[in-house]
C-alpha positions as CSV (number, residue, x, y, z in Angstrom):
1,M,101.6,96.2,105.1
2,R,101.8,95.4,101.4
3,R,101.4,98.1,98.8
4,L,100.3,97.8,95.2
5,Y,104.0,98.2,94.2
6,D,104.7,94.9,96.1
7,V,102.1,92.8,94.4
8,A,101.9,94.1,90.8
9,K,104.4,92.7,88.4
10,V,103.9,95.8,86.1
11,L,102.8,99.3,87.0
12,R,103.1,101.6,84.0
13,S,101.6,104.5,82.2
14,K,101.6,105.6,78.6
15,N,99.8,107.8,76.2
16,A,96.5,106.5,74.8
17,G,96.7,109.1,72.0
18,P,97.6,112.7,72.5
19,F,94.7,113.5,74.8
20,S,94.6,110.5,77.2
21,I,96.8,108.6,79.6
22,T,96.4,104.9,80.3
23,L,97.5,103.2,83.5
24,D,98.2,99.5,83.4
25,V,98.4,97.3,86.5
26,L,99.4,93.7,85.7
27,F,99.8,90.8,88.2
28,E,101.9,87.7,88.0
29,N,99.3,85.6,89.8
30,K,95.6,85.4,90.1
31,R,95.7,85.5,93.9
32,D,97.2,89.0,94.1
33,Y,94.9,90.2,91.2
34,E,91.8,88.9,92.9
35,Q,92.8,90.5,96.3
36,V,93.2,93.9,94.7
37,K,89.9,93.4,92.8
38,R,88.1,92.2,95.8
39,Q,89.3,95.1,98.0
40,G,88.3,97.6,95.3
41,I,91.4,99.7,95.9
42,I,91.5,100.7,92.2
43,S,88.3,102.6,91.7
44,R,87.1,105.7,89.9
45,E,86.9,107.5,93.2
46,R,90.4,106.5,94.2
47,I,92.0,107.4,90.9
48,A,90.2,110.7,90.7
49,G,91.5,111.6,94.2
50,I,95.1,110.6,93.4
51,Y,95.2,112.4,90.1
52,K,93.0,115.3,91.1
53,L,90.5,114.6,88.4
54,S,86.7,114.5,88.4
55,E,85.3,110.9,88.0
56,D,83.9,112.0,84.6
57,E,87.5,112.5,83.3
58,I,88.2,108.8,83.8
59,T,87.0,107.3,80.5
60,E,87.8,103.7,81.3
61,L,88.4,101.5,84.3
62,V,88.5,97.8,83.3
63,Y,89.4,94.7,85.1
64,F,90.7,92.0,82.7
65,D,90.3,88.7,84.6
66,Q,91.9,86.7,81.8
67,A,95.1,88.7,81.9
68,C,95.1,89.5,85.6
69,G,95.3,93.2,84.8
70,I,93.6,96.5,85.3
71,K,93.5,99.3,82.8
72,V,92.5,102.9,83.7
73,T,92.3,105.7,81.1
74,F,91.8,109.3,81.8
75,N,91.9,112.6,79.9
76,R,95.1,114.6,79.9
77,R,94.8,118.2,81.1
78,I,97.4,119.2,78.5
79,S,97.7,117.3,75.2
80,S,100.9,115.5,74.6
81,G,103.7,117.6,73.2
82,T,102.1,121.0,73.6
83,C,103.6,123.9,75.5
84,G,103.5,123.1,79.3
85,D,103.4,119.3,78.9
86,R,106.0,117.8,81.2
87,D,105.6,114.2,80.2
88,V,105.3,113.9,76.4
89,Y,105.0,110.1,76.5
90,G,102.9,109.8,79.6
91,A,105.4,107.4,80.9
92,Q,105.9,108.9,84.4
93,Q,102.3,109.0,85.5
94,H,102.0,105.6,87.2
95,A,104.1,106.6,90.3
96,P,101.2,107.6,92.5
97,L,99.8,104.1,92.2
98,M,102.8,102.5,93.9
99,A,101.8,103.7,97.4
100,I,98.3,102.4,97.4
101,A,98.0,100.1,100.4
102,L,96.3,96.7,100.4
103,E,94.2,95.7,103.4
104,E,95.5,92.8,105.4
105,E,93.5,89.7,104.8
106,E,93.2,86.7,107.1
107,V,94.3,83.4,105.6
């Protein structure tokens, strides 16, 4: 079974300002990107479940066909750099995406 980690060239997270986190998923080829898009494995519902958010806290979920990439932005619970923030740069938040499994497709 392939996981998102196996097919994405880049899985990263970063601050989108002090109050938001952006997840980027970039693919090296259109085939893998289209498979992930077709299967709908990155959805508001899935991201909300993984990150324990309400779907309303996800401010953007965009598939960029031209770049073979997906961008998800959600509100931070604690603003960057304040007391209690454990990831000032938002750079460690992509790890839960790695384990998302792709469905096997017939060739």
